[in-house]
C-alpha positions in Angstrom: -123.1 18.4 52.5 -124.3 19.9 55.7 -126.8 18.0 57.8 -129.2 20.9 57.4 -129.2 20.2 53.7 -129.3 16.4 54.0 -132.8 15.0 53.0 -134.4 11.5 52.8 -135.6 10.3 49.6 -139.3 9.5 49.6 -140.6 6.2 47.8 -142.2 8.4 45.2 -139.3 9.8 43.0 -141.7 12.2 41.1 -142.5 14.1 44.3 -140.9 17.5 44.6 -138.7 17.8 47.7 -138.1 21.3 49.0 -135.1 21.8 51.2 -135.1 24.6 53.8 -131.8 26.1 54.6 -129.9 29.3 55.3 -128.2 31.2 52.5 -124.9 30.5 54.3 -125.4 26.8 54.5 -126.4 26.7 50.8 -123.4 28.7 49.7 -121.2 26.5 51.7 -122.6 23.3 50.3 -122.7 24.2 46.7 -119.1 25.7 47.1 -118.0 22.2 48.0 -118.6 21.0 44.5 -116.9 23.9 42.6 -114.3 26.6 42.9 -116.1 28.7 40.2 -117.9 31.6 42.0 -120.0 32.1 38.8 -121.1 28.6 39.0 -121.9 28.8 42.7 -124.2 31.8 42.1 -125.8 30.4 39.2 -126.6 27.0 40.8 -127.9 28.9 43.9 -130.1 31.2 41.8 -131.5 28.1 39.9 -132.3 26.2 43.0 -134.1 29.2 44.5 -136.1 30.0 41.3 -137.2 26.4 40.8 -138.3 26.1 44.4 -136.0 23.2 45.0 -134.6 25.2 48.1 -136.4 27.7 50.3 -134.4 29.9 52.5 -134.8 30.3 56.2 -133.3 32.9 58.5 -132.2 36.3 57.7 -133.0 36.0 53.8 -136.2 34.1 54.3 -138.5 36.5 52.5 -136.1 38.5 50.5 -136.4 38.6 46.7 -133.4 36.9 44.8 -132.7 40.1 43.0 -131.7 41.6 46.4 -128.7 39.2 46.8 
């Protein structure tokens, strides 16, 4: 996983951690875990909709549907 996606775990495991990354870094990291493009897209959409990931860079304020 890229260093931009690496995060430290806080002592409170119930605290929600949001990772900020670019769409390219996110796609690369998720693609390392599967060769199935449908699974990559589904995982990224889920991460964005649940707020576990926030995009920075070019796609920062774009709605998910525009991808």
